[in-house]
C-alpha positions as CSV (number, residue, x, y, z in Angstrom):
1,M,84.5,-8.3,-47.9
2,G,83.9,-11.3,-49.9
3,G,80.7,-13.1,-49.2
4,G,82.1,-16.2,-47.7
5,G,81.1,-15.8,-44.3
6,S,77.7,-16.8,-44.4
7,E,74.4,-15.6,-45.8
8,Y,74.1,-13.5,-42.6
9,Y,77.4,-11.8,-42.4
10,D,79.5,-10.6,-45.0
11,R,82.9,-11.8,-44.2
12,D,85.3,-14.6,-45.5
13,V,86.0,-16.5,-42.4
14,S,87.6,-19.6,-44.1
15,V,90.9,-17.6,-44.8
16,A,91.3,-16.9,-41.4
17,R,94.5,-18.3,-39.3
18,K,94.8,-18.0,-35.4
19,L,97.9,-16.6,-33.9
20,S,99.4,-17.8,-30.5
21,S,97.3,-15.1,-28.8
22,G,94.1,-16.8,-29.8
23,V,93.1,-14.2,-32.4
24,S,93.0,-14.4,-36.0
25,T,95.7,-13.1,-38.4
26,F,92.8,-11.2,-40.2
27,A,92.0,-9.6,-37.0
28,Q,95.1,-8.6,-36.2
29,E,95.8,-7.0,-39.5
30,Q,92.5,-5.0,-39.5
31,M,92.5,-3.9,-35.9
32,S,96.1,-2.9,-35.6
33,R,95.6,0.5,-37.2
34,S,96.7,3.7,-35.4
35,V,94.3,6.1,-37.2
36,L,90.8,7.2,-35.8
37,S,88.0,7.4,-38.3
38,D,86.5,11.0,-38.1
39,D,83.0,9.5,-38.9
40,L,83.0,7.5,-35.4
41,L,83.3,10.6,-33.4
42,P,80.1,11.3,-31.6
43,F,80.7,15.1,-32.0
44,E,77.0,16.5,-32.8
45,R,75.8,13.1,-34.2
46,K,72.3,11.6,-33.3
47,L,71.8,7.8,-34.0
48,V,68.2,6.8,-35.1
49,S,67.3,2.9,-35.2
50,A,63.8,2.4,-37.0
51,H,64.0,-1.2,-36.0
52,R,62.0,-3.0,-33.3
53,N,64.8,-4.7,-31.7
54,P,67.8,-2.5,-31.6
55,L,71.0,-3.7,-30.2
56,V,73.9,-1.6,-28.9
57,Y,77.2,-3.4,-28.4
58,V,79.6,-1.2,-26.4
59,Y,83.1,-2.8,-25.8
60,D,86.3,-1.5,-23.8
61,I,89.3,-1.0,-26.0
62,T,91.8,-0.1,-23.5
63,G,95.1,-1.8,-22.7
64,S,93.7,-3.8,-19.8
65,M,91.3,-5.6,-22.0
66,G,94.2,-7.6,-23.7
67,T,92.9,-9.3,-26.8
68,L,89.4,-9.3,-25.9
69,P,88.4,-6.5,-28.6
70,K,89.9,-8.5,-31.4
71,L,88.3,-11.6,-30.3
72,I,85.0,-9.8,-30.4
73,F,86.1,-9.2,-34.1
74,D,86.7,-12.6,-34.8
75,K,83.4,-13.8,-32.9
76,M,81.1,-11.3,-34.7
77,P,80.3,-13.6,-37.6
78,M,79.4,-16.4,-35.4
79,I,77.3,-14.0,-33.2
80,A,75.4,-12.6,-36.0
81,G,74.8,-15.7,-37.6
82,Q,73.4,-17.3,-34.4
83,I,71.2,-13.9,-33.9
84,V,69.5,-14.3,-37.2
85,E,69.6,-18.3,-37.6
86,Q,68.1,-19.0,-34.0
87,K,65.9,-16.0,-34.2
88,Y,67.1,-14.6,-30.9
89,L,66.0,-11.1,-31.9
90,E,63.4,-10.2,-34.5
91,D,63.9,-7.3,-37.0
92,P,67.5,-6.2,-35.3
93,D,69.8,-3.8,-36.2
94,V,73.1,-3.1,-34.2
95,S,75.2,-0.1,-33.2
96,L,78.8,-0.9,-32.2
97,A,80.8,1.4,-30.1
98,A,84.4,1.5,-28.4
99,V,85.1,3.1,-25.4
100,G,88.6,4.2,-23.8
101,D,89.3,7.3,-21.4
102,V,88.3,10.7,-22.2
103,T,91.1,12.1,-19.7
104,S,94.0,10.5,-21.7
105,D,92.9,8.7,-25.0
106,R,92.9,10.3,-28.5
107,G,89.8,8.3,-29.5
108,P,88.0,7.5,-26.3
109,L,84.5,7.5,-27.8
110,Q,83.7,5.9,-31.2
111,V,80.3,5.2,-32.3
112,C,79.1,3.5,-35.2
113,D,75.6,4.1,-36.8
114,F,73.1,1.5,-36.6
115,S,73.2,-1.1,-39.3
116,V,71.6,-4.3,-40.4
117,I,73.6,-7.4,-39.1
118,K,75.1,-8.3,-42.5
119,S,76.5,-4.9,-43.0
120,L,78.3,-4.6,-39.7
121,D,81.7,-5.5,-40.7
122,P,82.7,-2.1,-42.6
123,W,81.9,-0.3,-39.2
124,L,83.7,-3.0,-37.1
125,Q,86.9,-2.5,-39.3
126,K,86.8,1.2,-38.5
127,I,87.2,0.9,-34.7
128,W,90.5,1.8,-33.6
129,I,91.9,0.0,-31.0
130,E,93.9,2.4,-29.1
131,G,95.0,0.3,-26.2
132,N,95.7,3.2,-23.9
133,G,93.2,4.1,-21.1
134,G,94.1,6.1,-17.8
135,A,96.3,5.2,-15.2
136,Q,93.6,4.2,-12.7
137,H,90.8,1.8,-12.6
138,F,88.3,3.9,-14.4
139,E,87.1,4.3,-18.1
140,S,84.3,6.5,-19.9
141,Y,81.5,4.1,-19.9
142,E,79.5,7.1,-18.3
143,F,80.0,9.0,-21.4
144,M,78.8,6.1,-23.7
145,A,75.7,5.8,-21.4
146,Y,75.0,9.7,-21.9
147,F,75.3,9.1,-25.7
148,Y,72.7,6.5,-26.0
149,A,70.6,8.0,-23.3
150,R,70.2,11.3,-24.9
151,C,71.4,11.2,-28.6
152,C,69.8,8.0,-29.8
153,D,66.2,7.8,-31.0
154,M,64.3,4.3,-31.4
155,P,60.8,5.5,-32.6
156,N,59.7,2.0,-33.4
157,V,61.2,0.1,-30.5
158,E,59.8,-3.1,-28.9
159,L,62.8,-4.8,-27.3
160,P,66.0,-2.7,-27.1
161,I,69.1,-4.2,-25.4
162,L,72.3,-2.5,-24.6
163,L,75.5,-4.5,-23.5
164,F,78.6,-3.0,-22.2
165,T,81.8,-5.1,-22.2
166,G,84.5,-4.0,-19.9
167,D,86.6,-4.5,-16.9
168,E,86.7,-1.2,-14.9
169,G,84.8,1.4,-13.0
170,F,83.3,4.6,-14.3
171,R,83.6,8.2,-12.9
172,K,80.6,9.6,-10.8
173,Q,80.5,12.8,-12.6
174,L,80.1,14.1,-16.0
175,T,81.1,17.7,-16.3
176,G,79.1,20.1,-18.8
177,S,82.5,21.3,-20.4
178,E,83.6,17.9,-21.4
179,L,80.1,16.8,-22.5
180,K,80.3,19.9,-24.8
181,K,83.7,19.0,-26.2
182,R,82.6,15.3,-26.9
183,F,79.0,15.8,-28.2
184,G,78.8,19.4,-29.1
185,G,75.9,21.6,-28.0
186,Q,75.1,22.7,-24.6
187,H,75.3,20.5,-21.5
188,E,75.2,20.7,-17.8
189,N,76.9,18.7,-15.1
190,V,75.2,15.6,-14.3
191,N,75.9,12.6,-12.0
192,A,76.5,9.2,-13.7
193,S,73.9,7.4,-11.7
194,V,71.3,9.8,-13.4
195,I,72.4,9.0,-16.7
196,F,72.6,5.3,-16.1
197,A,68.8,5.5,-14.8
198,E,67.9,7.5,-18.1
199,L,69.7,4.7,-20.2
200,K,67.9,1.9,-18.4
201,A,64.7,3.6,-18.9
202,K,65.2,4.1,-22.6
203,F,66.1,0.6,-23.1
204,M,63.3,-0.7,-21.1
205,D,65.6,-2.0,-18.3
206,N,67.6,-4.3,-20.7
207,V,71.1,-2.8,-19.9
208,F,73.7,-5.3,-19.0
209,L,77.5,-5.3,-18.3
210,L,79.7,-8.6,-19.4
211,H,82.4,-8.1,-16.9
212,R,85.8,-9.3,-17.5
213,H,87.8,-9.6,-14.2
214,Y,90.1,-6.8,-13.1
215,G,93.2,-8.2,-11.9
216,S,94.9,-5.1,-10.6
217,Y,95.1,-4.0,-6.9
218,G,92.4,-6.0,-5.7
219,L,89.7,-3.6,-6.8
220,D,87.4,-6.2,-8.7
221,S,84.8,-6.5,-6.1
222,E,84.5,-2.7,-5.8
223,I,84.2,-2.3,-9.5
224,V,81.4,-4.9,-9.7
225,A,79.8,-3.3,-6.6
226,Q,79.6,-0.2,-8.5
227,W,78.0,-1.5,-11.6
228,E,75.5,-3.4,-9.7
229,K,74.5,-0.1,-7.9
230,V,73.3,1.6,-11.3
231,L,72.4,-1.4,-13.5
232,G,71.0,-3.9,-10.7
233,K,72.7,-7.0,-9.2
234,N,71.8,-9.4,-11.8
235,Y,72.4,-7.1,-14.6
236,V,76.3,-7.6,-14.3
237,L,77.4,-10.9,-15.7
238,K,80.9,-12.1,-15.1
239,L,82.8,-13.3,-18.2
240,P,84.5,-16.7,-17.2
241,D,86.9,-16.6,-20.1
242,D,87.8,-14.1,-22.9
243,T,87.0,-16.8,-25.4
244,A,83.3,-17.1,-24.0
245,I,82.6,-13.8,-25.1
246,A,80.3,-14.9,-28.0
247,D,78.4,-17.7,-25.8
248,L,77.8,-15.2,-23.3
249,T,76.7,-12.4,-25.3
250,L,74.3,-14.8,-27.3
251,G,72.9,-16.3,-24.0
252,I,72.0,-12.9,-23.0
253,L,70.0,-12.1,-26.0
254,A,68.3,-15.3,-26.4
255,L,67.2,-15.1,-22.6
256,V,66.2,-11.5,-22.7
257,S,64.1,-11.7,-25.7
258,G,62.2,-14.8,-24.2
259,K,63.3,-17.0,-27.2
260,R,64.9,-19.3,-25.1
261,T,65.0,-20.5,-21.5
262,L,68.5,-21.1,-19.9
263,S,68.1,-24.9,-20.5
264,G,67.0,-24.1,-24.3
265,Y,70.1,-22.0,-24.8
266,V,72.4,-24.8,-23.4
267,K,70.9,-27.3,-26.0
268,D,71.9,-24.5,-28.6
269,M,75.4,-24.6,-27.5
270,K,75.5,-28.1,-27.7
271,N,74.1,-28.3,-31.2
272,R,77.2,-26.2,-32.7
273,P,79.4,-26.4,-34.5
274,L,78.5,-23.8,-37.4
275,E,79.8,-24.0,-40.9
276,M,80.5,-20.8,-42.6
277,G,82.4,-20.0,-45.6
278,G,83.6,-23.5,-45.8
279,K,85.1,-23.4,-42.2
280,K,83.8,-25.7,-39.6
281,Y,83.6,-24.7,-36.0
282,K,84.1,-27.6,-33.2
283,P,81.5,-28.4,-31.0
284,Q,81.6,-26.4,-27.5
285,T,83.3,-28.2,-24.8
286,Q,81.3,-29.4,-21.8
287,E,83.6,-27.1,-19.6
288,R,82.8,-23.9,-21.5
289,I,78.9,-25.0,-21.5
290,D,79.1,-25.2,-17.7
291,Q,80.7,-21.9,-17.4
292,V,78.5,-20.0,-19.5
293,T,75.5,-21.7,-17.7
294,E,76.8,-20.6,-14.4
295,A,77.3,-17.2,-15.5
296,L,73.8,-16.8,-17.1
297,K,72.1,-18.1,-13.9
298,P,71.9,-14.8,-12.1
299,L,70.2,-13.5,-15.3
300,E,67.7,-16.4,-15.5
301,A,66.7,-15.9,-11.9
302,M,66.1,-12.1,-12.5
303,L,64.2,-12.6,-15.7
304,K,61.9,-15.0,-13.9
305,G,61.3,-12.6,-11.3
306,R,60.5,-9.7,-13.9
307,N,58.1,-11.9,-15.5
308,I,56.3,-12.7,-12.4
309,Q,56.1,-9.1,-11.5
310,K,54.7,-8.1,-14.8
311,K,51.9,-10.5,-14.4
312,K,51.0,-9.3,-10.9
313,N,51.0,-5.7,-12.5
314,K,48.8,-6.5,-15.6
315,P,45.3,-5.2,-15.6
316,A,42.5,-7.3,-14.8
317,N,40.9,-9.3,-17.7
318,L,38.0,-7.2,-18.9
319,V,36.7,-10.0,-21.1
320,Q,33.6,-11.6,-19.8
321,S,33.8,-15.2,-19.0
322,K,31.2,-17.7,-20.8
323,E,29.4,-18.0,-17.5
324,S,29.0,-14.3,-16.8
325,A,28.4,-13.2,-20.5
326,P,24.8,-12.3,-21.4
327,K,23.3,-15.2,-23.5
328,K,22.3,-14.5,-27.0
329,S,18.7,-14.1,-27.7
330,G,17.2,-16.9,-29.7
331,G,14.7,-14.5,-31.5
332,L,10.8,-14.7,-31.2
333,K,9.1,-18.0,-32.4
334,V,6.2,-17.5,-34.6
């Protein structure tokens, strides 16, 4: 792509026009392919990030997600620019991944290598939005969890974060035969709850779901409860509106990294617009700011509790105080 996006992201955003669906003409063109890129298949692959703050962004590309995957494509330059400009993450790289349903889709698991933020777009453009999915309220998030739990190394990690964006639930069991088919090698049957526990441990408890409301069959509360059981109650954040995806994503990164309090992040939202590639972005509306603030409140509460617990578990300070430290000898006077 041309270098007109910004100094942080290599895409010319100034030429994009919005369609009535809310997505840009560029996103519509780039993400309406019907070809699966073989180099995104996870078969016999292992990802490695040598960076300190690896970020994994897994998003659902099935039909029930509507235009959200294309909105993510449109919002990625802004997300990338804010991560770097606001210093929400230090020394980051990103692995994007797209998930569908292994029981019905041709490309249910698409995984991008870790890449520095400025070079994400070539990977993003390879993702095929199949738009299919099975005829039930499950997608194969558990297979993506398996891949990043067991097929991903982060040797220099300090603060890893993994975000799922989706609207449905996951199946409780992964079979060894299906795992072998998707990933190669030898695998055994395993419960999804075990895999999500491994994933949380690998990512230092920083695994979150940005939940898009599931409008069919009155199943949304059941889906949310299933995710909360494996991730934790305050690790499931409800997306107030599809167009809020960038604000909610950035809010999670800002708060989890400790670079902002919630009130500090609200100031960041108010201080936009951005200007990239000659294109100006309007200031965020108060309604959107209020929606995102409300969505982030459970995360803020959880992080405060987590920090308090860390302080309680911190080893006693072994450094002697001035009062208890032995006084230095002044030496012998002659």
